[in-house]
C-alpha positions as CSV (number, residue, x, y, z in Angstrom):
1,M,0.0,0.0,0.0
2,P,1.5,3.4,-1.0
3,F,1.8,6.2,1.5
4,E,-0.8,8.8,0.5
5,G,0.1,11.6,2.8
6,F,-0.9,13.1,6.1
7,V,-4.3,14.7,6.8
8,K,-5.6,17.2,9.4
9,S,-6.9,14.5,11.7
10,D,-3.4,13.1,12.1
11,F,-2.3,16.4,13.7
12,D,-5.6,16.7,15.6
13,T,-4.7,13.5,17.4
14,F,-2.8,15.7,19.8
15,H,-5.9,17.5,20.9
16,I,-7.6,14.3,22.1
17,N,-7.9,14.2,25.9
18,G,-6.7,11.2,27.9
19,L,-3.7,9.0,27.6
20,D,-5.5,5.8,26.4
21,E,-7.7,7.7,23.9
22,R,-4.8,9.6,22.4
23,M,-2.6,6.5,22.2
24,T,-5.4,4.6,20.4
25,A,-5.6,7.4,17.8
26,I,-1.8,7.5,17.4
27,Q,-1.7,3.7,16.9
28,E,-4.6,3.8,14.4
29,R,-4.0,7.0,12.5
30,I,-0.3,7.7,12.6
31,Q,1.7,4.6,13.2
32,P,0.6,2.7,10.1
33,K,1.8,5.7,8.1
34,F,5.1,5.7,9.9
35,K,5.5,2.1,9.0
36,L,5.0,2.8,5.3
37,I,7.3,5.9,5.4
38,G,9.9,4.2,7.6
39,D,10.2,1.1,5.4
40,I,11.0,3.2,2.4
41,L,13.4,5.6,4.1
42,T,15.2,2.9,6.0
43,D,16.1,1.1,2.8
44,D,17.0,4.4,1.2
45,L,19.3,5.4,4.1
46,A,20.9,2.0,4.1
47,A,21.7,2.3,0.4
48,M,23.1,5.9,0.9
49,L,25.2,4.9,3.9
50,G,26.3,1.4,2.8
51,N,25.2,-0.3,6.0
52,E,22.1,-1.8,7.5
53,M,19.6,0.6,9.1
54,F,16.7,-0.2,11.4
55,L,13.3,1.4,11.8
56,H,11.9,2.2,15.3
57,I,8.5,3.6,15.9
58,A,7.9,5.4,19.3
59,R,5.7,3.4,21.6
60,H,5.5,5.9,24.5
61,A,5.5,2.9,26.8
62,R,6.7,4.8,29.9
63,R,3.7,7.1,29.9
64,T,1.2,6.4,32.6
65,V,-0.7,9.6,33.0
66,N,0.1,12.4,30.5
67,P,-0.6,11.8,26.8
68,P,2.3,12.4,24.4
69,Q,2.5,15.9,22.8
70,D,4.2,14.4,19.7
71,T,5.1,11.1,18.2
72,W,7.8,10.0,15.8
73,L,9.7,7.3,13.9
74,A,13.4,6.9,14.2
75,I,16.0,5.2,11.9
76,C,19.4,4.3,13.1
77,N,22.2,1.7,12.7
78,N,21.2,-0.3,15.8
79,K,18.5,-2.9,15.9
80,R,17.9,-2.7,19.6
81,G,17.3,1.0,20.1
82,Y,17.9,4.5,18.7
83,K,18.2,6.9,21.7
84,Q,21.9,6.1,22.3
85,H,22.8,6.6,18.7
86,P,22.7,9.4,16.1
87,H,19.5,8.8,14.3
88,F,17.1,10.2,11.7
89,Q,13.6,11.2,12.8
90,I,10.2,12.1,11.3
91,G,7.4,13.1,13.6
92,L,4.4,15.2,14.3
93,F,3.3,17.8,16.8
94,D,-0.2,19.3,16.5
95,D,1.0,22.2,14.3
96,H,3.9,20.8,12.3
97,L,5.9,17.9,11.1
98,F,9.6,17.6,11.8
99,I,12.4,15.9,9.9
100,W,15.5,15.6,12.0
101,L,19.0,14.3,12.3
102,A,19.0,13.9,16.1
103,F,21.6,13.8,18.7
104,I,19.8,13.6,22.0
105,Y,21.0,13.6,25.6
106,E,21.1,9.8,26.0
107,L,23.8,9.6,23.4
108,P,27.0,8.3,25.1
109,G,30.0,10.5,24.4
110,K,28.0,13.3,23.0
111,T,30.8,15.6,24.4
112,E,33.2,14.1,21.8
113,I,30.7,14.6,19.0
114,A,30.2,18.2,20.0
115,K,33.9,18.8,19.9
116,T,34.0,17.3,16.4
117,F,31.2,19.5,15.3
118,L,32.9,22.6,16.9
119,N,36.1,21.7,15.0
120,N,34.0,21.5,11.8
121,K,31.6,24.4,12.1
122,E,32.4,25.8,8.7
123,T,31.6,22.4,7.1
124,I,28.3,22.3,8.9
125,K,27.4,25.9,7.9
126,N,28.3,25.1,4.3
127,T,26.3,21.8,4.3
128,I,23.0,23.1,5.7
129,P,20.5,25.1,3.6
130,Q,19.3,28.3,5.1
131,D,15.7,27.1,5.5
132,Y,16.7,24.3,7.9
133,V,16.2,24.7,11.6
134,V,17.9,23.5,14.8
135,S,16.3,22.3,18.1
136,L,18.2,22.1,21.3
137,D,15.5,20.1,23.1
138,H,13.4,17.4,21.4
139,M,10.7,17.8,24.0
140,K,9.9,21.3,22.8
141,K,8.2,22.5,19.7
142,D,10.3,25.5,19.0
143,A,13.4,25.6,16.8
144,V,15.8,28.2,15.5
145,S,16.5,28.9,11.9
146,I,20.1,27.9,11.0
147,K,20.7,31.4,9.6
148,D,19.7,33.0,13.0
149,L,21.5,30.4,15.2
150,D,24.7,31.1,17.1
151,L,26.1,27.7,16.1
152,N,29.2,28.0,18.3
153,Q,27.1,28.7,21.4
154,A,24.6,25.9,20.6
155,L,27.4,23.4,20.1
156,E,29.2,24.5,23.3
157,R,26.0,24.0,25.2
158,F,25.6,20.6,23.6
159,R,29.1,19.8,24.7
160,D,28.9,21.1,28.3
161,V,25.3,20.6,29.5
162,K,24.3,17.0,30.3
163,K,20.7,17.3,29.1
164,A,21.6,19.5,26.1
165,E,20.7,18.2,22.6
166,F,21.3,19.0,19.0
167,L,18.7,18.2,16.3
168,I,19.0,19.6,12.8
169,G,16.6,19.4,9.9
170,R,13.2,20.8,8.8
171,H,9.9,21.9,10.2
172,I,6.9,21.7,7.8
173,A,3.7,23.5,8.8
174,V,0.5,21.5,9.2
175,N,-1.1,23.3,6.2
176,D,1.8,22.8,3.8
177,P,0.4,20.9,0.7
178,V,3.5,18.7,0.5
179,L,2.3,16.8,3.6
180,Q,-0.9,15.8,1.7
181,N,1.0,14.3,-1.2
182,G,2.6,11.0,-0.3
183,E,5.0,10.9,-3.2
184,Q,6.2,14.5,-2.8
185,F,6.6,14.1,0.9
186,I,8.7,10.9,0.6
187,Q,10.9,12.7,-1.9
188,L,11.3,15.7,0.4
189,A,12.3,13.4,3.3
190,K,14.8,11.6,1.2
191,E,16.4,14.9,0.1
192,T,16.5,16.1,3.6
193,F,18.2,13.0,4.9
194,E,20.7,13.0,2.0
195,T,21.6,16.6,2.9
196,L,22.2,15.7,6.5
197,I,24.3,12.6,5.9
198,P,27.6,14.5,5.9
199,I,26.9,15.6,9.4
200,Y,25.8,12.1,10.4
201,K,29.1,10.8,9.1
202,L,31.0,13.6,10.8
203,A,29.7,12.4,14.2
204,Y,31.3,9.0,13.5
205,T,34.7,10.6,13.0
206,S,34.7,10.9,16.8
207,S,36.8,8.2,18.4
208,L,33.7,6.7,20.2
209,S,33.5,2.9,20.1
210,E,30.1,3.2,21.8
211,L,28.7,4.6,18.6
212,R,29.9,1.8,16.3
């Protein structure tokens, strides 16, 4: 079955009250679409990177009271989990979709990755298009345009603060027509990930055996 795009009710899922009710909607409305998208993009990333990649779909299993404010799929080179590895993400809040290359706080040795990024700031600046955005906390909606970001300050914080994160990619507004066209969206996601691959590879130049 081809992916046909996202619709308004997918985003309205995050206005449903109650943990069980919202989780049911996530499982029924969004996760089947994530599986379709993820299978395509996992194979595509594996081909681009030359190694096996694995799809993970957020289950929100630790939640017992508060319903999730967003949900996502993640793709990484580890079959068991993604949070401790650099990974690619696609996910939804109620008002936008995000496409990320994510380095979150659970990543072992993120200090060394931050140092590598700081030593290669110009490469990062030259790689990333001006319409991309950066998030420093995956739990929050807001992000900063790469052209307005103090990259050095963001990376120093990523290096020095235990809970600091670094996610880079795109935000797509809920009313953007590309979200409603499955073929166009898949192509956009592929292009975004391809643009971010040099930064993904840069992370692996760190001498961190934990990442391999």
